[in-house]
N, C-alpha and C positions, 0 to 999 in steps of 0.2 A: 503493500499500500504506498503510495507517494502520499506528502503532507497534505498535498490538497484532494485528498480522498478523505481524511479525517474529517468529520465532523466535529462542530466545537465541544459535543461532549464524548467524543473518541477520540481525543487526541493521543498520543503516547503515552503523555504525563498520567493520563486520567486514566487507562487501560493500566499502566503500573501503579497506580495508587486504589484500583479495584482488586489487584491480584496480592497487594500487599494487606489490604483490609482483612482480606481471607486469611492470609499466611501469617499474621504477625498475632500477639498478643494484644488485647483491646487497650490494655492501658498503653502499651509502647505504641501503638497505632494513634493515639490521642495525642501522645507526647510529641510525634513524629509529625502530626496536624500541627502541632504548634508551632514548631521550626519550620516546616515548609510554607505553612500559608502565607505571609507576609513576604516572602519571595516568589512565592506564584504570583499573588497580586501585581506584584512591583513588574513583574514580566508581563503579565497582559495589561499593563499601564505604561509598558514602555519608559520606567522610570528607575532602571537598574542602576544607572549610572552614582548615586547617592546611597545606593543601599550598603549597609554596613552588615555582615553576617558571619557568627561565629556559632558553629558547630558544637560548642562545650557545654550547653546547656544553662551557661552563667551559674548561678547560685548553687542549682541541683544537678546532681550528679547523672548524665544519661546514659544509658548501656551502649558499648560500642557498636550494637548490632543497630542501634537506632540513628547513631549519628551518621554510621556508614549508608543505612537505607535512607536518611535525609540528604545525604550528597547525591546518589544515586537520583532521587525524585529531581531535584534540581537539574543535574547533568540531563535528565530525560526531557525536561521540560526546556532548557536552553537549545539541546542539538536535536531534540526530537526523535533521538535513537532509544531502542529498547537493549543494546548491546553492551552498554559500559560496565565497566568494572573497577572494584576498589582496589587498588595495588598497595601494598607496604613497603616501601621502598629505604633501605640503609643508605641516608646521605653522609652522617659523621657520627663520631662518637661523642659530640657534644651535645647534639639534637635529639639522638636516639633515631629511630623510623619515624617516617612520614609516610601519611595515607595519599593517595591520589587519585583520582577518578579518570579514568581513560577507556576507550573503545576497546572490544573485544581483540582485535589485531593488535595494538600496542601492548597490552597486557601481557599475551604468549610470545611477545619479541623482546627477550633478555638485554640485546643490542642497545633497543629504543630505550628501554627502561633504565639502563644505563646512563644514556644519553640525558635522559629528564633527570635523574639524581644530579648528575653534573651541571645541570642548569639551575637544579634547585640551590647545590653546593655552592654555585658563584653567587647567588642572588642573598644568601645568609650571609656570605663573606662581605659584598657590597653593603646589606644591611648593617653590620656589626661595623663598617669602617665608617658610616655615616652617622650610626649612634656615636662614635669616638669624636667625630667631628663637629656633632652637635655639643655633645656633652665637655668638648673643650672650649667652645664657643657659648657656654651658657643657656643655651637652648632646649626646650624639652626633648627629651630621649623616648618617649614612649609612643614609637609610630611602628 
């Protein structure tokens, strides 16, 4: 089915949410919806640029499965694809593993995952350099 064949109530993200409703524990599904509803609304309203999203649940501890599914729901809404996967990459010893969402083909390609880990490593290094510059300049470092 191409994107143009999906009706508004039969978009890939809606299909995926229906599958999760059946598969997940009711309380976990409610947590998931609380996480993703603001993002899905922002996507529908084309106002993603100002949205700040953290899948850590704030004050409340969220099960990793709920966070992973939330990431997959958002990826499905953005890409229209149902073959997204969460993969865990070892980036460096300081930060520990990083979870990323990618398509199934990339998730199965170790060399491509290595490239992604390298990009994340470089980004982390750049952020630390910028944080040091900000600190030395008396600027906020919480970016």
